[in-house]
C-alpha positions as a printed Julia matrix, in Angstrom:
151×3 Matrix{Float64}:
 62.86  -64.87  -46.75
 61.87  -61.33  -47.28
 64.17  -58.89  -45.59
 63.06  -57.72  -42.16
 63.64  -54.02  -41.49
 63.37  -52.0   -38.31
 64.48  -48.45  -37.62
 64.58  -45.97  -34.78
 65.59  -42.37  -34.31
 68.17  -41.82  -31.57
 68.72  -38.44  -29.92
 72.48  -38.32  -30.43
 74.84  -37.31  -33.27
 75.83  -39.91  -35.84
 79.46  -40.24  -34.71
 78.41  -41.13  -31.12
 75.7   -43.52  -32.32
 78.02  -45.28  -34.77
 80.75  -45.52  -32.11
 78.45  -47.25  -29.61
 76.94  -49.6   -32.18
 80.4   -50.66  -33.34
 81.8   -51.1   -29.82
 81.16  -54.83  -30.18
 83.45  -55.78  -27.28
 81.1   -53.98  -24.85
 77.83  -54.89  -26.6
 76.67  -56.99  -23.66
 76.72  -53.83  -21.51
 74.18  -52.09  -23.76
 72.06  -54.86  -25.32
 70.15  -57.04  -22.86
 69.96  -60.03  -25.26
 73.76  -60.27  -25.61
 75.21  -62.27  -22.75
 78.87  -62.58  -23.77
 81.27  -61.33  -26.46
 84.72  -62.74  -27.16
 86.73  -60.75  -29.7
 88.78  -62.77  -32.21
 90.31  -59.69  -33.87
 91.41  -56.63  -31.97
 91.53  -52.91  -32.61
 88.81  -50.73  -34.08
 85.94  -52.48  -35.83
 86.68  -52.83  -39.55
 86.07  -55.05  -42.53
 87.01  -58.61  -41.49
 86.65  -58.09  -37.73
 85.46  -61.31  -36.03
 84.01  -62.24  -32.66
 81.99  -64.91  -30.91
 78.68  -63.76  -29.46
 76.42  -65.54  -26.99
 72.8   -64.38  -27.06
 69.67  -65.36  -25.26
 67.19  -66.41  -27.92
 63.73  -67.59  -26.87
 64.99  -68.47  -23.38
 68.06  -70.4   -24.59
 71.69  -69.39  -25.04
 72.91  -69.42  -28.64
 76.51  -68.95  -29.81
 77.52  -67.6   -33.2
 80.78  -66.51  -34.82
 80.24  -63.09  -36.38
 82.2   -61.21  -39.04
 82.06  -57.7   -40.48
 81.57  -58.21  -44.23
 80.92  -54.57  -45.22
 81.99  -51.38  -43.45
 81.81  -47.65  -44.12
 82.64  -45.38  -41.15
 79.61  -43.5   -39.75
 77.38  -44.82  -42.56
 76.86  -48.59  -42.62
 78.2   -52.02  -41.72
 77.07  -55.61  -42.19
 77.47  -58.47  -39.72
 77.41  -61.96  -41.23
 77.21  -65.34  -39.53
 76.27  -68.87  -40.58
 73.79  -71.14  -38.83
 72.63  -74.59  -40.01
 73.56  -73.97  -43.64
 72.02  -70.51  -43.71
 73.95  -67.26  -44.11
 72.54  -64.48  -41.95
 73.32  -60.87  -42.94
 72.39  -57.99  -40.65
 73.05  -54.54  -42.12
 73.03  -51.37  -40.02
 72.61  -47.99  -41.73
 73.04  -44.59  -40.06
 71.51  -41.34  -41.34
 71.63  -37.88  -39.74
 68.24  -36.38  -38.87
 68.98  -32.91  -37.53
 70.9   -33.4   -34.27
 69.67  -37.03  -34.08
 70.45  -40.21  -36.0
 68.12  -42.67  -37.72
 69.4   -46.23  -37.42
 67.92  -48.81  -39.77
 68.58  -52.53  -39.48
 67.94  -55.07  -42.24
 68.02  -58.81  -41.5
 68.18  -61.36  -44.31
 68.48  -65.16  -44.44
 70.31  -66.62  -47.44
 69.92  -70.43  -47.7
 73.24  -71.01  -49.57
 72.45  -74.24  -51.37
 69.48  -75.33  -49.29
 66.31  -75.81  -51.33
 64.13  -72.7   -50.79
 61.17  -74.94  -49.95
 63.08  -76.26  -46.94
 63.37  -72.8   -45.38
 59.96  -71.42  -46.41
 57.84  -73.09  -43.69
 59.89  -71.59  -40.87
 60.37  -68.12  -42.35
 56.99  -66.82  -41.29
 57.44  -68.31  -37.82
 60.71  -66.53  -37.14
 60.02  -63.22  -38.88
 58.01  -61.77  -36.0
 60.54  -62.93  -33.41
 63.44  -61.44  -35.4
 61.58  -58.12  -35.68
 61.01  -58.15  -31.9
 64.67  -58.93  -31.14
 65.99  -56.25  -33.51
 63.54  -53.72  -32.11
 64.58  -54.54  -28.54
 68.27  -54.25  -29.44
 67.68  -50.82  -31.0
 65.7   -49.67  -27.97
 68.45  -50.86  -25.59
 71.11  -48.98  -27.56
 68.89  -45.88  -27.88
 68.37  -45.79  -24.11
 72.1   -46.25  -23.44
 73.05  -43.46  -25.85
 70.4   -41.03  -24.65
 71.21  -41.78  -20.99
 74.91  -41.04  -21.65
 73.94  -37.84  -23.49
 72.09  -36.5   -20.46
 74.74  -37.45  -17.88
């Protein structure tokens, strides 16, 4: 699957934006699609942090065990989970733009041993939905951060 990318500029400094995005334990308070988070490791988010996340996906609840597989404070992190033999990597990148922050999200499916032809027919079907979900998540977080900034 080709990588899906979305980005958005958020009217807050990079340290505040990164802090909210990495506050996984409270993600359900800021992202409407996240219904529940159960932390499996505690303390600040770091390489190897794990949690279970319940999301509403196309009207159904879906559970996944997530792990931070790359992490650089105030710059980038990658969340990885596995579903039906497919590794899913979602990488968040943060760049300062004046007093604001540009957040870019890349989503990639890696079949890990599955024949590529098996995944190909569904890739096009889910690409648009993934783009919509990522865009909605970014908008939810943007609104939370900008609302806090004006309070």
